[in-house]
C-alpha beads as a LAMMPS data file, in Angstrom:
LAMMPS data file: protein, C-alpha beads

301 atoms
300 bonds

1 atom types
1 bond types

-500.0 500.0 xlo xhi
-500.0 500.0 ylo yhi
-500.0 500.0 zlo zhi

Masses

1 110.0

Atoms # bond

1 1 1 -155.821 106.459 -70.035
2 1 1 -158.081 105.254 -67.365
3 1 1 -159.270 108.646 -67.038
4 1 1 -160.032 109.080 -70.630
5 1 1 -161.936 105.721 -70.608
6 1 1 -163.888 107.136 -67.748
7 1 1 -164.681 110.357 -69.773
8 1 1 -165.728 108.441 -72.605
9 1 1 -168.057 106.094 -70.878
10 1 1 -169.688 109.103 -68.927
11 1 1 -170.044 111.069 -72.297
12 1 1 -171.696 107.736 -74.090
13 1 1 -174.133 107.638 -70.881
14 1 1 -174.824 111.355 -71.298
15 1 1 -175.666 110.818 -75.088
16 1 1 -177.872 107.947 -74.080
17 1 1 -179.901 109.994 -71.614
18 1 1 -180.089 112.692 -74.119
19 1 1 -181.433 110.482 -76.736
20 1 1 -184.190 109.158 -74.361
21 1 1 -185.119 112.456 -73.255
22 1 1 -185.766 113.902 -76.585
23 1 1 -187.185 110.746 -78.434
24 1 1 -184.606 108.529 -79.162
25 1 1 -186.755 106.418 -81.329
26 1 1 -187.256 109.567 -83.420
27 1 1 -183.693 110.712 -83.451
28 1 1 -182.429 107.157 -84.534
29 1 1 -185.192 106.911 -87.308
30 1 1 -184.019 110.392 -88.733
31 1 1 -180.411 109.396 -88.565
32 1 1 -181.263 106.282 -90.155
33 1 1 -182.285 108.560 -93.034
34 1 1 -178.900 110.246 -93.621
35 1 1 -179.319 112.956 -90.731
36 1 1 -176.650 113.732 -88.038
37 1 1 -177.956 113.805 -84.565
38 1 1 -177.556 117.582 -84.621
39 1 1 -179.851 117.779 -87.378
40 1 1 -182.469 115.335 -86.108
41 1 1 -182.542 117.476 -82.695
42 1 1 -183.331 120.633 -85.044
43 1 1 -185.978 118.520 -86.521
44 1 1 -187.705 117.696 -83.351
45 1 1 -187.259 121.170 -81.958
46 1 1 -188.591 122.877 -85.044
47 1 1 -191.837 120.611 -84.691
48 1 1 -192.119 121.317 -81.214
49 1 1 -191.954 125.422 -81.935
50 1 1 -194.310 125.070 -84.487
51 1 1 -196.991 122.517 -83.157
52 1 1 -196.432 122.705 -79.316
53 1 1 -196.344 119.146 -79.308
54 1 1 -193.598 116.599 -79.462
55 1 1 -192.974 114.662 -82.512
56 1 1 -194.233 111.103 -82.134
57 1 1 -192.573 108.243 -83.568
58 1 1 -195.735 106.963 -85.243
59 1 1 -196.162 110.454 -86.799
60 1 1 -192.561 110.262 -88.661
61 1 1 -193.030 106.614 -89.728
62 1 1 -196.463 107.564 -91.299
63 1 1 -194.628 110.378 -93.226
64 1 1 -191.658 108.084 -94.029
65 1 1 -193.780 105.403 -95.352
66 1 1 -195.619 108.062 -97.695
67 1 1 -192.125 109.223 -98.783
68 1 1 -191.000 105.757 -99.746
69 1 1 -194.307 105.221 -101.661
70 1 1 -193.453 108.349 -103.894
71 1 1 -190.179 106.386 -104.748
72 1 1 -187.872 109.125 -104.635
73 1 1 -184.663 108.607 -106.647
74 1 1 -182.230 109.078 -103.950
75 1 1 -181.856 109.317 -100.055
76 1 1 -180.246 112.829 -100.486
77 1 1 -183.571 114.114 -101.599
78 1 1 -185.212 112.347 -98.470
79 1 1 -182.701 113.777 -96.286
80 1 1 -183.261 117.297 -97.756
81 1 1 -186.952 117.218 -97.188
82 1 1 -186.573 116.099 -93.447
83 1 1 -184.020 118.908 -92.696
84 1 1 -185.694 121.517 -94.512
85 1 1 -189.558 120.940 -94.208
86 1 1 -191.579 120.922 -90.941
87 1 1 -192.962 117.478 -90.494
88 1 1 -196.372 118.744 -90.132
89 1 1 -196.155 120.952 -93.449
90 1 1 -194.631 117.815 -95.067
91 1 1 -197.689 115.454 -93.944
92 1 1 -200.033 118.310 -95.479
93 1 1 -198.235 118.357 -98.661
94 1 1 -198.506 114.599 -98.937
95 1 1 -202.282 114.781 -98.114
96 1 1 -202.801 117.618 -100.488
97 1 1 -201.057 115.850 -103.344
98 1 1 -202.883 112.623 -102.631
99 1 1 -206.265 114.619 -102.648
100 1 1 -205.471 115.604 -106.288
101 1 1 -205.935 112.054 -106.943
102 1 1 -202.400 111.589 -107.963
103 1 1 -201.072 108.279 -106.923
104 1 1 -198.104 108.355 -104.915
105 1 1 -196.101 106.509 -107.641
106 1 1 -196.861 109.622 -109.585
107 1 1 -195.786 112.248 -107.468
108 1 1 -192.153 112.938 -107.780
109 1 1 -189.306 114.844 -106.678
110 1 1 -188.876 118.252 -108.450
111 1 1 -185.401 119.307 -108.539
112 1 1 -186.267 122.746 -109.391
113 1 1 -188.223 123.523 -106.143
114 1 1 -186.462 120.689 -104.150
115 1 1 -189.578 119.322 -102.960
116 1 1 -192.494 117.050 -103.783
117 1 1 -194.448 117.862 -106.873
118 1 1 -196.779 116.506 -109.735
119 1 1 -194.992 118.631 -112.360
120 1 1 -193.141 115.674 -113.781
121 1 1 -196.127 112.849 -113.980
122 1 1 -195.683 112.658 -117.542
123 1 1 -193.015 110.347 -119.161
124 1 1 -189.896 112.147 -119.801
125 1 1 -189.006 112.672 -123.503
126 1 1 -185.519 111.963 -123.558
127 1 1 -186.146 108.312 -124.372
128 1 1 -189.229 109.370 -126.477
129 1 1 -187.213 111.685 -128.605
130 1 1 -184.608 109.174 -129.380
131 1 1 -187.271 106.471 -130.490
132 1 1 -189.096 109.377 -132.479
133 1 1 -185.682 110.210 -134.015
134 1 1 -185.007 106.474 -135.181
135 1 1 -188.490 105.816 -136.539
136 1 1 -189.992 107.540 -139.771
137 1 1 -193.471 106.325 -138.662
138 1 1 -193.673 108.171 -135.536
139 1 1 -194.625 112.049 -135.598
140 1 1 -192.552 114.512 -133.619
141 1 1 -194.455 117.120 -131.690
142 1 1 -196.808 119.420 -133.413
143 1 1 -196.540 122.275 -130.712
144 1 1 -193.904 122.898 -128.166
145 1 1 -194.031 125.229 -125.049
146 1 1 -190.467 126.176 -123.956
147 1 1 -189.373 127.538 -120.606
148 1 1 -186.066 128.561 -119.020
149 1 1 -184.806 129.044 -115.660
150 1 1 -181.885 131.216 -115.107
151 1 1 -180.297 130.261 -111.765
152 1 1 -179.014 128.155 -112.883
153 1 1 -179.629 128.348 -116.724
154 1 1 -181.789 125.082 -117.453
155 1 1 -184.322 124.579 -120.496
156 1 1 -187.516 122.448 -120.533
157 1 1 -189.926 121.730 -123.012
158 1 1 -193.323 119.980 -123.235
159 1 1 -195.483 119.018 -126.221
160 1 1 -199.082 119.435 -126.787
161 1 1 -199.645 115.928 -124.976
162 1 1 -197.884 117.307 -121.816
163 1 1 -194.929 114.969 -122.230
164 1 1 -191.467 116.470 -121.281
165 1 1 -189.317 116.368 -124.383
166 1 1 -186.522 118.325 -123.016
167 1 1 -185.233 119.096 -119.588
168 1 1 -181.561 119.761 -119.094
169 1 1 -179.004 122.087 -117.793
170 1 1 -177.129 124.618 -119.837
171 1 1 -173.556 124.554 -119.395
172 1 1 -170.682 126.140 -121.246
173 1 1 -167.874 124.305 -122.540
174 1 1 -165.129 123.802 -119.898
175 1 1 -167.054 125.469 -117.352
176 1 1 -166.704 123.383 -114.027
177 1 1 -168.315 125.761 -111.444
178 1 1 -170.745 124.001 -109.531
179 1 1 -174.393 125.207 -110.426
180 1 1 -176.175 126.875 -107.526
181 1 1 -179.284 125.949 -105.539
182 1 1 -179.077 122.158 -106.791
183 1 1 -178.460 118.934 -104.657
184 1 1 -175.363 116.923 -105.854
185 1 1 -177.647 113.907 -106.756
186 1 1 -179.643 116.084 -109.019
187 1 1 -176.573 117.386 -110.963
188 1 1 -175.418 114.077 -111.261
189 1 1 -178.453 112.844 -113.044
190 1 1 -179.765 115.913 -114.976
191 1 1 -178.652 115.724 -118.556
192 1 1 -175.907 118.610 -119.390
193 1 1 -175.855 120.377 -122.884
194 1 1 -174.236 123.545 -124.440
195 1 1 -176.450 126.272 -125.439
196 1 1 -175.865 125.305 -129.225
197 1 1 -176.866 121.528 -128.580
198 1 1 -179.976 122.597 -126.862
199 1 1 -180.329 125.284 -129.489
200 1 1 -180.281 122.545 -132.402
201 1 1 -182.358 120.176 -130.514
202 1 1 -185.274 122.549 -130.186
203 1 1 -184.941 123.442 -134.055
204 1 1 -184.953 119.612 -134.612
205 1 1 -188.253 119.271 -132.662
206 1 1 -189.777 122.251 -134.049
207 1 1 -189.081 121.786 -137.867
208 1 1 -189.209 118.073 -138.278
209 1 1 -193.096 117.771 -138.088
210 1 1 -194.292 116.177 -141.125
211 1 1 -197.565 118.107 -141.313
212 1 1 -195.948 121.451 -141.400
213 1 1 -197.182 122.476 -137.992
214 1 1 -194.418 124.369 -136.462
215 1 1 -195.099 126.356 -133.224
216 1 1 -193.353 127.543 -130.399
217 1 1 -195.594 128.525 -127.418
218 1 1 -194.396 130.512 -124.305
219 1 1 -195.348 133.392 -121.747
220 1 1 -193.040 136.270 -122.676
221 1 1 -190.527 134.269 -124.268
222 1 1 -188.031 136.959 -125.218
223 1 1 -185.582 136.019 -122.704
224 1 1 -185.983 132.380 -123.280
225 1 1 -185.112 133.061 -126.954
226 1 1 -182.074 135.172 -125.953
227 1 1 -180.818 132.612 -123.750
228 1 1 -180.799 130.172 -126.671
229 1 1 -179.172 132.561 -129.029
230 1 1 -182.532 132.246 -131.300
231 1 1 -184.300 135.278 -132.781
232 1 1 -188.052 135.547 -134.159
233 1 1 -186.504 136.315 -137.636
234 1 1 -184.475 133.236 -137.576
235 1 1 -187.535 131.186 -136.427
236 1 1 -189.743 132.641 -139.180
237 1 1 -187.498 131.848 -141.855
238 1 1 -187.493 128.218 -140.827
239 1 1 -191.025 128.240 -140.735
240 1 1 -191.738 128.461 -136.861
241 1 1 -194.318 130.844 -135.555
242 1 1 -193.637 132.098 -131.979
243 1 1 -196.812 132.346 -129.737
244 1 1 -196.902 134.480 -126.763
245 1 1 -199.970 133.791 -124.695
246 1 1 -199.334 137.123 -122.694
247 1 1 -200.693 138.729 -125.757
248 1 1 -203.948 137.106 -125.625
249 1 1 -206.774 139.780 -125.508
250 1 1 -208.412 137.219 -122.992
251 1 1 -205.503 137.215 -120.537
252 1 1 -204.764 140.873 -120.191
253 1 1 -206.311 142.691 -117.414
254 1 1 -207.076 146.608 -117.911
255 1 1 -205.215 146.285 -121.189
256 1 1 -201.906 145.175 -119.524
257 1 1 -199.980 141.822 -119.680
258 1 1 -200.642 139.421 -116.660
259 1 1 -198.160 137.031 -114.764
260 1 1 -198.327 133.417 -115.635
261 1 1 -199.203 132.969 -111.895
262 1 1 -202.132 135.355 -112.145
263 1 1 -203.221 133.573 -115.469
264 1 1 -203.095 130.375 -113.971
265 1 1 -205.356 131.249 -110.948
266 1 1 -207.794 133.304 -113.015
267 1 1 -208.193 130.915 -115.874
268 1 1 -207.226 127.539 -114.662
269 1 1 -208.109 127.872 -111.030
270 1 1 -204.631 126.544 -109.867
271 1 1 -201.752 128.229 -107.973
272 1 1 -198.112 128.026 -109.245
273 1 1 -194.867 129.696 -108.380
274 1 1 -195.593 129.656 -104.829
275 1 1 -191.942 129.439 -103.742
276 1 1 -188.979 131.190 -104.485
277 1 1 -187.518 128.802 -107.042
278 1 1 -189.871 128.506 -110.133
279 1 1 -190.353 124.906 -112.040
280 1 1 -189.765 125.320 -115.888
281 1 1 -191.601 122.034 -116.390
282 1 1 -194.667 123.146 -114.306
283 1 1 -194.486 126.801 -115.737
284 1 1 -194.253 125.268 -119.395
285 1 1 -197.413 122.621 -118.859
286 1 1 -199.554 125.424 -117.397
287 1 1 -198.491 127.755 -120.340
288 1 1 -199.558 124.821 -122.620
289 1 1 -202.886 124.428 -120.764
290 1 1 -203.687 128.213 -121.352
291 1 1 -202.547 128.154 -125.117
292 1 1 -204.907 125.121 -125.691
293 1 1 -207.744 126.735 -123.761
294 1 1 -207.738 129.903 -125.891
295 1 1 -206.320 129.116 -129.264
296 1 1 -209.576 128.687 -131.152
297 1 1 -210.590 132.067 -130.320
298 1 1 -207.498 133.321 -131.466
299 1 1 -207.403 131.535 -134.749
300 1 1 -204.110 129.538 -133.913
301 1 1 -203.176 126.185 -134.665

Bonds

1 1 1 2
2 1 2 3
3 1 3 4
4 1 4 5
5 1 5 6
6 1 6 7
7 1 7 8
8 1 8 9
9 1 9 10
10 1 10 11
11 1 11 12
12 1 12 13
13 1 13 14
14 1 14 15
15 1 15 16
16 1 16 17
17 1 17 18
18 1 18 19
19 1 19 20
20 1 20 21
21 1 21 22
22 1 22 23
23 1 23 24
24 1 24 25
25 1 25 26
26 1 26 27
27 1 27 28
28 1 28 29
29 1 29 30
30 1 30 31
31 1 31 32
32 1 32 33
33 1 33 34
34 1 34 35
35 1 35 36
36 1 36 37
37 1 37 38
38 1 38 39
39 1 39 40
40 1 40 41
41 1 41 42
42 1 42 43
43 1 43 44
44 1 44 45
45 1 45 46
46 1 46 47
47 1 47 48
48 1 48 49
49 1 49 50
50 1 50 51
51 1 51 52
52 1 52 53
53 1 53 54
54 1 54 55
55 1 55 56
56 1 56 57
57 1 57 58
58 1 58 59
59 1 59 60
60 1 60 61
61 1 61 62
62 1 62 63
63 1 63 64
64 1 64 65
65 1 65 66
66 1 66 67
67 1 67 68
68 1 68 69
69 1 69 70
70 1 70 71
71 1 71 72
72 1 72 73
73 1 73 74
74 1 74 75
75 1 75 76
76 1 76 77
77 1 77 78
78 1 78 79
79 1 79 80
80 1 80 81
81 1 81 82
82 1 82 83
83 1 83 84
84 1 84 85
85 1 85 86
86 1 86 87
87 1 87 88
88 1 88 89
89 1 89 90
90 1 90 91
91 1 91 92
92 1 92 93
93 1 93 94
94 1 94 95
95 1 95 96
96 1 96 97
97 1 97 98
98 1 98 99
99 1 99 100
100 1 100 101
101 1 101 102
102 1 102 103
103 1 103 104
104 1 104 105
105 1 105 106
106 1 106 107
107 1 107 108
108 1 108 109
109 1 109 110
110 1 110 111
111 1 111 112
112 1 112 113
113 1 113 114
114 1 114 115
115 1 115 116
116 1 116 117
117 1 117 118
118 1 118 119
119 1 119 120
120 1 120 121
121 1 121 122
122 1 122 123
123 1 123 124
124 1 124 125
125 1 125 126
126 1 126 127
127 1 127 128
128 1 128 129
129 1 129 130
130 1 130 131
131 1 131 132
132 1 132 133
133 1 133 134
134 1 134 135
135 1 135 136
136 1 136 137
137 1 137 138
138 1 138 139
139 1 139 140
140 1 140 141
141 1 141 142
142 1 142 143
143 1 143 144
144 1 144 145
145 1 145 146
146 1 146 147
147 1 147 148
148 1 148 149
149 1 149 150
150 1 150 151
151 1 151 152
152 1 152 153
153 1 153 154
154 1 154 155
155 1 155 156
156 1 156 157
157 1 157 158
158 1 158 159
159 1 159 160
160 1 160 161
161 1 161 162
162 1 162 163
163 1 163 164
164 1 164 165
165 1 165 166
166 1 166 167
167 1 167 168
168 1 168 169
169 1 169 170
170 1 170 171
171 1 171 172
172 1 172 173
173 1 173 174
174 1 174 175
175 1 175 176
176 1 176 177
177 1 177 178
178 1 178 179
179 1 179 180
180 1 180 181
181 1 181 182
182 1 182 183
183 1 183 184
184 1 184 185
185 1 185 186
186 1 186 187
187 1 187 188
188 1 188 189
189 1 189 190
190 1 190 191
191 1 191 192
192 1 192 193
193 1 193 194
194 1 194 195
195 1 195 196
196 1 196 197
197 1 197 198
198 1 198 199
199 1 199 200
200 1 200 201
201 1 201 202
202 1 202 203
203 1 203 204
204 1 204 205
205 1 205 206
206 1 206 207
207 1 207 208
208 1 208 209
209 1 209 210
210 1 210 211
211 1 211 212
212 1 212 213
213 1 213 214
214 1 214 215
215 1 215 216
216 1 216 217
217 1 217 218
218 1 218 219
219 1 219 220
220 1 220 221
221 1 221 222
222 1 222 223
223 1 223 224
224 1 224 225
225 1 225 226
226 1 226 227
227 1 227 228
228 1 228 229
229 1 229 230
230 1 230 231
231 1 231 232
232 1 232 233
233 1 233 234
234 1 234 235
235 1 235 236
236 1 236 237
237 1 237 238
238 1 238 239
239 1 239 240
240 1 240 241
241 1 241 242
242 1 242 243
243 1 243 244
244 1 244 245
245 1 245 246
246 1 246 247
247 1 247 248
248 1 248 249
249 1 249 250
250 1 250 251
251 1 251 252
252 1 252 253
253 1 253 254
254 1 254 255
255 1 255 256
256 1 256 257
257 1 257 258
258 1 258 259
259 1 259 260
260 1 260 261
261 1 261 262
262 1 262 263
263 1 263 264
264 1 264 265
265 1 265 266
266 1 266 267
267 1 267 268
268 1 268 269
269 1 269 270
270 1 270 271
271 1 271 272
272 1 272 273
273 1 273 274
274 1 274 275
275 1 275 276
276 1 276 277
277 1 277 278
278 1 278 279
279 1 279 280
280 1 280 281
281 1 281 282
282 1 282 283
283 1 283 284
284 1 284 285
285 1 285 286
286 1 286 287
287 1 287 288
288 1 288 289
289 1 289 290
290 1 290 291
291 1 291 292
292 1 292 293
293 1 293 294
294 1 294 295
295 1 295 296
296 1 296 297
297 1 297 298
298 1 298 299
299 1 299 300
300 1 300 301
């Protein structure tokens, strides 16, 4: 027993020396944000390899203060960023977003990309839709831009003002499989709908406008329509027109369709889809901006 106690004391002493030699203040700060001791060491080592400099506690505190100003919803999101994003890159991202004249309280966590983004600056439409459906004096959107992602299946819809009218996970009845590539907290708070529910919600939004302007805007929307079990014929019968901006003559290059990424770069001067995971909200907003830029020349509503 005495031998065990002596070994325990020696181990604690060794750990204290290790913490001091590898930036104990930095390690402790990272552990306070939910990282394990090993994860904190990996963060420090990664910074050393990338920058050839030690991670100073003042640098880390500056990044953490900026993250706190972003008002992230859960510590799991902060932990993910600290584990998976090099500190120098995270610092540059915060500076870049701030340089776009976006206040930190408008920079949000993007559960599509699992990183900071300004794709959700506009007020979510979940409550807005509920208010509109309960009031006869408030108009529903005239135009919807709808985009779906497929791993996992997720649908987002943006109206002509840029407001998020819909953002939910598509699930099958009775399916308890955990969708891939999402944090537990994001899965917990993201609305979950069956395909039939989302299909009906979109139809309600598209066909309830009082002035009869019913427009679905998308970029190559065939896959989105298929995911929601909708067809052009069914939408046409309901008076809904589907506009594919990839068909705009101004968007084509040498007569061929361009990707949304190319269109955004060439016609809006912005970069999107830079990571492996695309954000349906961002793609829908960009598609709407492109539609609004070229609709007059194409005699569209």
